[in-house]
C-alpha positions as CSV (number, residue, x, y, z in Angstrom):
1,M,16.6,21.3,-6.3
2,V,16.5,18.0,-4.3
3,I,14.6,16.1,-7.3
4,E,17.3,17.0,-9.4
5,I,19.7,15.8,-7.5
6,F,17.6,12.4,-7.0
7,K,17.6,12.2,-10.9
8,Q,21.2,12.0,-10.9
9,I,21.2,9.5,-8.7
10,L,18.8,7.2,-9.7
11,G,18.0,8.7,-13.1
12,E,15.3,10.9,-14.6
13,K,13.0,7.2,-15.8
14,K,12.8,6.2,-12.3
15,V,12.1,9.3,-10.2
16,A,9.5,9.7,-12.9
17,V,8.0,6.2,-12.0
18,I,8.4,7.3,-7.6
19,E,5.9,10.4,-8.4
20,F,3.9,8.7,-10.3
21,L,3.5,6.4,-7.3
22,A,3.3,8.9,-5.1
23,S,0.8,11.0,-6.8
24,N,-1.2,8.1,-7.6
25,A,-1.8,6.7,-3.9
26,Y,-5.5,6.7,-1.8
27,E,-5.0,8.6,1.5
28,D,-4.4,5.7,2.5
29,G,-0.9,5.1,0.5
30,T,-2.5,2.2,-1.1
31,I,-1.9,2.6,-5.0
32,K,-3.2,0.3,-7.2
33,Y,-1.6,0.5,-10.4
34,K,0.0,-2.7,-12.3
35,I,3.4,-2.7,-14.2
36,T,1.9,-3.0,-17.6
37,E,0.0,0.2,-16.2
38,I,2.8,2.5,-14.7
39,C,4.6,1.9,-18.5
40,S,2.0,3.1,-20.6
41,E,1.6,5.9,-18.5
42,L,5.0,7.0,-18.0
43,N,6.8,5.6,-21.6
44,V,8.8,3.9,-20.0
45,S,10.6,-0.5,-19.9
46,K,8.8,-2.8,-17.4
47,P,12.3,-3.7,-15.8
48,T,12.7,0.1,-14.9
49,V,9.1,0.1,-13.3
50,I,10.3,-3.4,-11.8
51,E,13.5,-2.2,-10.8
52,T,12.0,1.4,-8.9
53,L,9.2,-0.9,-7.2
54,K,12.2,-3.7,-5.8
55,L,14.6,-0.6,-4.9
56,L,11.2,1.0,-3.3
57,E,10.7,-2.5,-1.6
58,Q,14.2,-2.8,0.0
59,K,14.0,0.8,0.7
60,G,11.2,0.4,3.4
61,V,9.2,2.6,1.0
62,I,5.7,0.1,-0.5
63,K,4.9,-2.4,0.4
64,K,3.5,-5.6,-1.9
65,I,0.1,-6.7,-1.0
66,K,-0.8,-8.3,-4.8
67,T,-0.9,-8.2,-8.1
68,G,-0.9,-4.5,-9.3
69,V,-1.4,-2.7,-5.0
70,Y,1.3,-2.0,-3.8
71,K,1.1,0.5,0.1
72,L,3.6,3.3,1.2
73,T,4.8,2.7,4.4
74,L,6.6,5.7,5.5
75,E,5.1,7.4,8.0
76,P,3.4,11.0,7.1
77,Q,6.0,13.0,9.1
78,K,9.5,11.2,7.1
79,L,7.7,12.1,3.7
80,Q,8.0,15.3,3.9
81,N,11.5,15.7,5.8
82,P,13.8,13.8,4.0
83,Q,16.2,14.7,6.3
84,M,15.0,11.3,8.7
85,L,14.8,9.0,6.0
86,G,18.7,8.0,5.3
């Protein structure tokens, strides 16, 4: 149900990008995928991936380390409790 709400707000493709990043992060929160790799894996456009990454950066969810490397910056308890995100 919660995912369906996010899909209505953000759109299915952005939610797919977020799910992909979260499920492909290493234990330390590092995500190592280039934009083109994410596009290819999910069959989404480059602008969609870029917009999603920018949104996550603006909201403090991820931090860009270098090209193709991001790091989740949310504390683990915030990831488990969506009420703490707002």
